C-alpha positions as CSV (number, residue, x, y, z in Angstrom):
1,M,11.8,-10.2,-5.6
2,Y,11.1,-8.8,-1.8
3,I,10.7,-10.7,1.7
4,L,8.3,-8.6,4.2
5,K,8.8,-9.7,7.6
6,G,7.3,-9.4,10.7
7,R,3.4,-10.2,12.3
8,V,0.8,-11.3,10.0
9,I,-2.7,-10.6,9.8
10,D,-4.4,-12.1,6.5
11,G,-7.4,-10.9,6.2
12,N,-9.0,-14.1,6.8
13,G,-9.8,-13.4,10.0
14,G,-7.7,-15.8,11.9
15,E,-5.5,-15.5,14.8
16,P,-2.5,-13.4,13.5
17,M,1.4,-15.6,12.4
18,E,3.7,-14.0,15.0
19,K,7.0,-13.9,13.5
20,G,5.5,-14.3,10.0
21,L,6.9,-13.7,6.6
22,V,5.1,-12.6,2.7
23,A,7.3,-13.7,0.0
24,V,6.6,-11.4,-3.3
25,E,7.9,-12.1,-6.7
26,D,6.8,-9.4,-9.6
27,N,3.7,-8.7,-8.7
28,K,2.7,-12.1,-6.9
29,I,2.5,-13.3,-3.3
30,T,4.2,-16.4,-3.7
31,A,4.3,-17.8,0.2
32,V,2.7,-16.5,3.5
33,C,4.6,-18.6,6.1
34,R,6.6,-18.7,9.1
35,E,10.1,-17.0,8.9
36,W,12.2,-19.9,9.6
37,E,10.1,-22.0,6.6
38,Y,11.2,-20.3,4.1
39,P,14.9,-19.7,2.5
40,I,15.5,-16.1,1.5
41,P,16.9,-16.2,-1.6
42,E,20.3,-13.5,-1.7
43,N,18.5,-11.4,-4.5
44,A,15.6,-11.0,-2.4
45,E,15.0,-7.4,-0.7
46,V,14.1,-7.6,2.9
47,I,11.3,-5.4,4.5
48,E,11.5,-5.3,8.2
49,I,10.3,-2.7,10.2
50,E,10.6,-2.9,14.6
51,D,7.2,-4.0,16.0
52,G,5.8,-4.4,12.8
53,T,2.8,-6.0,11.3
54,I,2.0,-7.0,7.4
55,L,-1.4,-6.7,6.4
56,P,-3.4,-6.8,3.0
57,G,-3.6,-3.5,1.6
58,F,-7.0,-1.8,2.2
59,I,-10.0,-1.1,0.2
60,E,-11.9,1.9,0.5
61,Q,-15.4,1.0,-0.4
62,H,-17.5,4.2,-0.5
63,C,-15.5,7.9,-1.5
64,H,-16.2,10.0,-3.7
65,M,-13.2,11.6,-5.2
66,G,-12.6,15.6,-5.8
67,L,-16.5,16.0,-5.0
68,G,-15.2,17.9,-1.8
69,D,-17.5,19.5,1.4
70,D,-18.2,22.6,-1.0
71,Y,-20.9,21.8,-3.4
72,Y,-21.4,25.5,-4.8
73,R,-17.7,24.7,-6.0
74,I,-18.6,22.4,-8.6
75,Y,-20.0,24.9,-10.3
76,R,-16.9,27.6,-10.1
77,E,-14.2,24.9,-10.6
78,H,-13.5,23.7,-14.3
79,A,-13.5,20.0,-14.8
80,Y,-9.3,20.0,-15.7
81,H,-9.0,21.6,-11.9
82,A,-11.1,19.1,-10.2
83,V,-9.3,16.6,-12.2
84,C,-6.2,17.5,-10.7
85,R,-7.3,17.5,-7.2
86,V,-8.5,13.6,-7.9
87,V,-5.2,12.9,-8.7
88,S,-3.2,14.3,-5.7
89,E,-6.1,12.3,-3.7
90,M,-5.3,9.2,-4.8
91,K,-2.1,9.5,-3.8
92,I,-3.1,10.3,-0.5
93,L,-5.5,7.2,-0.6
94,L,-2.1,5.2,-1.5
95,D,-0.2,6.7,1.3
96,G,-2.9,5.6,4.0
97,G,-2.5,1.7,3.0
98,F,-5.9,1.8,0.5
99,T,-4.6,0.2,-2.7
100,T,-7.8,-0.2,-4.1
101,L,-10.6,2.2,-4.2
102,R,-15.0,1.9,-5.3
103,E,-16.0,5.1,-5.9
104,C,-19.8,5.6,-5.4
105,G,-20.2,8.5,-7.5
106,G,-17.3,11.0,-9.4
107,M,-14.5,11.3,-11.7
108,T,-12.1,7.8,-11.4
109,N,-14.1,6.0,-14.1
110,Y,-12.7,8.2,-16.7
111,L,-9.1,7.7,-15.4
112,K,-9.0,3.9,-15.1
113,G,-7.1,4.3,-18.5
114,A,-4.5,6.3,-16.9
115,W,-4.1,4.6,-14.1
116,E,-3.6,1.1,-15.8
117,E,-0.9,3.0,-17.8
118,G,1.0,3.9,-14.5
119,L,0.5,8.3,-15.7
120,I,-1.1,8.4,-12.2
121,E,-0.7,6.9,-8.9
122,G,-3.7,5.7,-6.6
123,P,-5.6,2.9,-5.7
124,R,-6.8,0.4,-8.2
125,I,-10.1,1.7,-9.5
126,C,-13.8,0.0,-9.0
127,S,-15.8,2.8,-10.0
128,S,-20.0,3.4,-10.6
129,G,-19.1,6.3,-12.6
130,K,-21.6,9.0,-11.6
131,V,-24.7,8.7,-9.7
132,I,-28.2,8.3,-10.8
133,I,-30.8,10.3,-9.2
134,Q,-34.5,11.4,-9.7
135,S,-35.2,15.1,-10.3
136,G,-35.1,16.8,-6.7
137,G,-33.3,13.8,-5.5
138,H,-30.3,13.9,-3.1
139,L,-27.2,15.0,-5.1
140,D,-29.6,17.4,-7.3
141,Y,-26.8,19.3,-5.2
142,I,-27.9,23.1,-5.1
143,K,-32.1,23.1,-5.5
144,D,-32.3,26.9,-5.5
145,F,-30.1,26.5,-9.1
146,P,-32.2,25.7,-12.0
147,I,-32.4,22.1,-12.4
148,E,-30.3,22.4,-15.8
149,F,-27.4,23.0,-13.6
150,T,-27.5,19.3,-12.3
151,K,-29.2,17.9,-15.4
152,H,-26.9,19.3,-18.0
153,H,-24.2,21.1,-16.2
154,D,-20.6,19.5,-18.3
155,R,-18.7,20.4,-14.8
156,N,-21.2,17.9,-12.5
157,F,-19.2,14.5,-12.6
158,A,-21.1,13.1,-9.9
159,S,-24.6,13.2,-10.5
160,E,-27.1,12.1,-13.3
161,I,-30.9,12.7,-13.7
162,A,-32.9,9.7,-14.7
163,D,-36.9,9.6,-14.3
164,G,-39.3,6.8,-14.5
165,V,-38.1,3.5,-16.2
166,T,-37.1,3.9,-19.5
167,E,-34.7,6.8,-18.3
168,V,-33.5,4.8,-15.6
169,R,-32.7,1.4,-18.1
170,R,-30.9,3.9,-20.3
171,A,-28.8,5.5,-17.6
172,A,-28.0,2.5,-16.2
173,R,-27.0,0.9,-19.6
174,M,-24.9,3.9,-20.9
175,H,-22.9,3.5,-17.6
176,F,-21.8,0.3,-18.1
177,R,-21.0,0.8,-21.7
178,E,-18.9,3.2,-20.5
179,K,-17.1,0.8,-18.3
180,C,-18.4,1.1,-14.9
181,D,-18.6,-1.5,-12.8
182,F,-21.6,-1.0,-10.8
183,I,-24.8,1.3,-10.2
184,K,-25.3,3.7,-7.1
185,I,-28.3,5.4,-7.0
186,M,-30.2,7.5,-4.3
187,G,-32.5,5.8,-2.4
188,T,-33.1,8.4,0.1
189,A,-32.5,12.2,1.2
190,G,-29.1,12.9,2.5
191,V,-26.8,15.0,4.4
192,A,-25.3,17.0,2.4
193,C,-27.6,18.4,-0.1
194,Q,-30.0,21.4,0.2
195,G,-33.3,20.5,2.8
196,N,-34.3,19.6,5.6
197,K,-35.6,16.4,5.6
198,L,-33.2,13.2,5.9
199,F,-36.2,9.9,5.2
200,T,-38.1,10.9,2.8
201,R,-37.5,7.9,0.4
202,E,-36.7,8.2,-3.2
203,Y,-37.7,6.3,-6.5
204,S,-40.6,3.8,-6.7
205,D,-40.4,-0.1,-6.8
206,E,-41.2,-0.1,-10.8
207,E,-37.6,2.2,-10.9
208,L,-35.6,0.5,-8.4
209,R,-36.6,-2.6,-9.6
210,A,-35.6,-1.7,-13.4
211,F,-31.7,-0.5,-11.6
212,V,-31.5,-4.6,-10.4
213,E,-32.6,-6.0,-13.7
214,E,-30.0,-4.1,-15.7
215,A,-27.1,-4.6,-13.1
216,E,-28.0,-8.2,-13.3
217,N,-27.6,-8.6,-16.5
218,Y,-24.4,-7.0,-16.9
219,G,-23.3,-9.3,-14.1
220,S,-23.1,-6.8,-11.4
221,Y,-25.2,-4.8,-8.7
222,V,-26.8,-1.5,-7.0
223,A,-25.4,0.3,-4.1
224,I,-28.0,2.5,-3.0
225,H,-27.5,5.6,-0.4
226,A,-30.7,4.8,2.1
227,H,-30.7,6.1,5.5
228,G,-34.5,6.4,6.2
229,I,-36.2,2.6,6.9
230,D,-38.6,3.0,3.8
231,G,-36.0,3.5,1.7
232,I,-34.0,0.4,3.0
233,R,-36.9,-1.7,2.7
234,A,-37.9,-0.8,-0.7
235,A,-34.0,-1.3,-2.0
236,I,-34.1,-4.7,-0.5
237,R,-37.5,-5.6,-1.5
238,A,-36.1,-4.9,-5.6
239,G,-32.9,-6.6,-4.8
240,V,-30.6,-4.3,-3.8
241,R,-27.8,-5.8,-2.4
242,S,-25.5,-2.7,-0.7
243,I,-27.0,-0.5,1.6
244,E,-25.2,2.6,1.7
245,H,-24.9,4.4,5.4
246,A,-28.2,2.4,6.5
247,S,-28.7,4.9,9.3
248,Y,-32.2,3.3,10.4
249,I,-32.1,0.0,9.0
250,D,-34.2,-2.5,12.0
251,E,-34.3,-6.0,12.6
252,Q,-36.9,-7.1,9.4
253,A,-34.6,-5.3,7.2
254,C,-31.3,-6.8,8.0
255,E,-32.8,-10.6,7.9
256,D,-34.2,-9.5,4.3
257,L,-30.8,-8.2,3.5
258,M,-28.8,-11.2,4.8
259,K,-31.1,-13.5,2.3
260,I,-30.2,-11.9,-0.7
261,D,-26.7,-12.0,0.6
262,G,-26.3,-8.2,0.7
263,W,-24.1,-6.1,2.8
264,I,-24.1,-2.6,4.2
265,I,-21.4,0.4,4.6
266,P,-22.1,2.0,7.5
267,T,-19.7,5.7,6.4
268,L,-19.2,6.4,10.0
269,A,-16.2,8.7,9.8
270,T,-17.6,11.7,7.7
271,G,-20.5,11.9,10.1
272,H,-18.0,11.8,12.7
273,I,-15.7,14.6,11.5
274,T,-18.6,16.6,10.1
275,L,-19.6,17.0,14.2
276,Q,-16.7,18.1,14.5
277,N,-16.5,20.6,12.1
278,L,-20.1,22.5,11.1
279,D,-18.5,25.7,10.8
280,K,-17.1,24.8,7.7
281,R,-20.3,22.9,6.1
282,A,-23.6,24.6,5.0
283,P,-25.9,25.6,7.3
284,W,-28.6,22.7,6.5
285,V,-26.0,19.7,7.1
286,G,-26.0,20.0,11.3
287,P,-29.3,18.6,11.7
288,K,-29.9,15.7,9.7
289,T,-25.9,14.9,10.4
290,R,-26.8,14.5,14.1
291,A,-29.7,12.5,13.5
292,A,-28.1,9.9,11.3
293,C,-25.3,9.8,13.4
294,A,-27.5,9.5,16.6
295,K,-29.1,6.6,15.3
296,K,-26.2,5.1,13.2
297,K,-24.4,3.6,16.5
298,E,-27.6,1.5,17.5
299,T,-28.6,-0.1,14.0
300,L,-24.8,-0.4,13.2
301,R,-24.6,-2.7,16.6
302,L,-28.0,-4.7,15.8
303,A,-26.5,-5.6,11.8
304,H,-23.2,-6.7,13.6
305,R,-25.2,-8.7,16.2
306,M,-27.3,-10.3,13.3
307,G,-24.2,-11.1,11.2
308,V,-24.9,-8.9,8.5
309,T,-21.9,-8.1,6.1
310,I,-20.5,-4.6,7.0
311,G,-18.1,-2.8,4.8
312,F,-15.3,-0.3,5.3
313,G,-15.9,3.1,3.8
314,A,-15.5,7.0,5.1
315,D,-17.7,8.4,2.6
316,Y,-14.9,11.3,2.4
317,G,-14.9,13.6,-0.8
318,G,-11.6,15.4,0.2
319,G,-11.6,19.3,0.8
320,I,-11.5,20.5,4.6
321,V,-13.5,18.4,6.9
322,T,-13.0,14.9,5.0
323,D,-9.7,14.6,4.5
324,Y,-8.5,11.6,2.8
325,H,-5.0,12.2,5.2
326,I,-7.6,10.5,8.1
327,D,-9.7,8.2,6.1
328,G,-8.7,5.4,8.0
329,L,-10.7,7.0,11.0
330,E,-13.2,4.8,10.0
331,F,-11.1,1.5,11.6
332,P,-11.5,2.8,15.1
333,L,-14.8,4.0,14.9
334,L,-16.3,0.6,13.3
335,V,-14.6,-0.5,17.1
336,S,-15.9,2.0,19.3
337,E,-19.1,3.0,17.2
338,G,-20.0,-0.3,15.8
339,G,-19.0,-2.9,18.6
340,L,-16.8,-4.9,15.9
341,T,-13.4,-6.4,17.1
342,P,-10.3,-4.6,15.7
343,M,-9.6,-8.1,13.8
344,E,-13.4,-7.4,11.9
345,A,-12.7,-4.5,11.3
346,I,-9.7,-5.4,9.8
347,V,-11.5,-8.0,7.5
348,A,-13.8,-5.4,6.7
349,A,-11.5,-3.3,5.2
350,T,-9.8,-6.4,3.2
351,K,-11.5,-9.4,2.4
352,T,-15.0,-8.2,2.5
353,G,-14.1,-5.4,0.8
354,S,-12.0,-7.2,-2.2
355,R,-15.5,-9.0,-2.4
356,I,-17.5,-5.8,-2.7
357,V,-15.6,-4.8,-5.5
358,M,-15.8,-8.3,-7.4
359,R,-11.9,-9.0,-6.9
360,E,-12.0,-11.3,-4.2
361,D,-9.6,-14.4,-6.2
362,E,-7.1,-11.3,-7.0
363,I,-7.0,-9.3,-3.5
364,G,-8.6,-8.4,-0.2
365,T,-6.1,-11.5,1.7
366,L,-2.2,-12.7,2.0
367,E,-2.3,-15.8,0.4
368,A,0.0,-17.6,-2.7
369,G,-1.2,-16.7,-5.8
370,K,-3.0,-13.1,-5.5
371,L,-1.8,-9.5,-6.0
372,A,0.8,-8.1,-3.7
373,D,-1.1,-5.8,-2.4
374,I,0.4,-5.3,0.6
375,V,0.9,-2.9,3.7
376,M,3.1,-2.8,6.8
377,C,2.3,-0.6,10.0
378,A,4.0,0.2,13.2
379,G,2.9,-1.6,16.0
380,N,0.2,-4.1,16.5
381,P,-3.3,-3.0,15.3
382,L,-5.3,-5.5,17.0
383,E,-4.2,-4.1,20.4
384,D,-4.6,-0.4,19.1
385,I,-6.8,-0.6,16.0
386,A,-6.5,3.8,15.5
387,L,-2.7,2.9,14.5
388,L,-4.3,2.4,11.1
389,A,-5.8,6.0,11.5
390,D,-2.1,7.8,11.1
391,Q,-1.0,7.5,7.9
392,K,2.2,8.0,9.8
393,N,2.2,4.4,11.1
394,I,1.8,3.2,7.7
395,K,4.9,2.4,6.7
396,V,5.0,0.1,3.7
397,V,2.7,-0.1,0.7
398,M,3.4,-2.3,-1.5
399,Q,0.6,-2.3,-4.7
400,D,0.9,-5.4,-7.4
401,G,4.4,-5.5,-6.4
402,K,5.7,-2.7,-6.5
403,V,6.9,-0.6,-3.3
404,K,4.8,2.7,-3.6
405,K,5.7,4.2,-0.7
406,K,8.6,3.1,2.4
407,I,9.5,5.2,5.4
408,G,11.1,4.4,8.3
């Protein structure tokens, strides 16, 4: 049994509880209250840090484990080596307070069993499996290579090509057969892959609707990579509820997205850190990153003012630039660039995230009966949200009632 004492931010968005207490027994939270309201049992281990804040475990909602910054590496590196990198990066994310991840294209769907058996440590996994793309679309990485490299190469663990309604339906069904939690597709061109365009649209209305129908049949949803407004509008029109990046979303699209109870994951951190390290990225990355970032500050603030649900995802792939040690950079950027309050940024990474990974009854807030996924940080993130961007300030990480990190 554990007793955590400190300032409590429960993830629901209300005022913090000073001199609060969270009680944990086995793997569940049993009480959230004031210190003096709970008699501490003799057998309980008390955890308290000076001026510490207790929060729900964070939920990273858009990542690509093991993808890295250099797509050429995918074709040079053996898959077994990539697995080792993913396992290492999962532990880094956990040390940053991320007790759950939502992978939007990558390898972790195949690691669920190992995580459940306790063979590896890292966030609990919600995964789309491979991203489904059209021929020549985003994440058809190196377009100078024959298309067979993307379509059939056994080391491409991040994307799969499907063209036409029949192939789309089969790909979606096979993903759910492989126990993927949701479907991730590409709806526009992107920053990181070869090419000089950003706003071209990918997939037809009929193909998009087929994806949505298959996901809804399975009780799930579709997430779509979309920068340009044409791709965003088409996705929402088809019933896609999760818009990733949404760089050029407009007022009408925001209204339409709210009508279908959808959300956006703005992924600010990857653009921010890439602009600081363009010398380490491929030459085609810079102009497109500048275009997306220049517009996203304006459109995210518009979406926020209109009341669109906003999630939390750094869109990191690991590697030299998008290093998971600084995944928490998304917290201060949501505030400084997106106009969210520090509390809203925390809710985006906790309660909102639990809904997006479809586990809101189990995680996302500090409430009796929920799984004990808990973070303790030094200081008050409502006064300085950047505290959550530095792993040194993440003093305690508890996942499923087990202490995974404890420093200081």
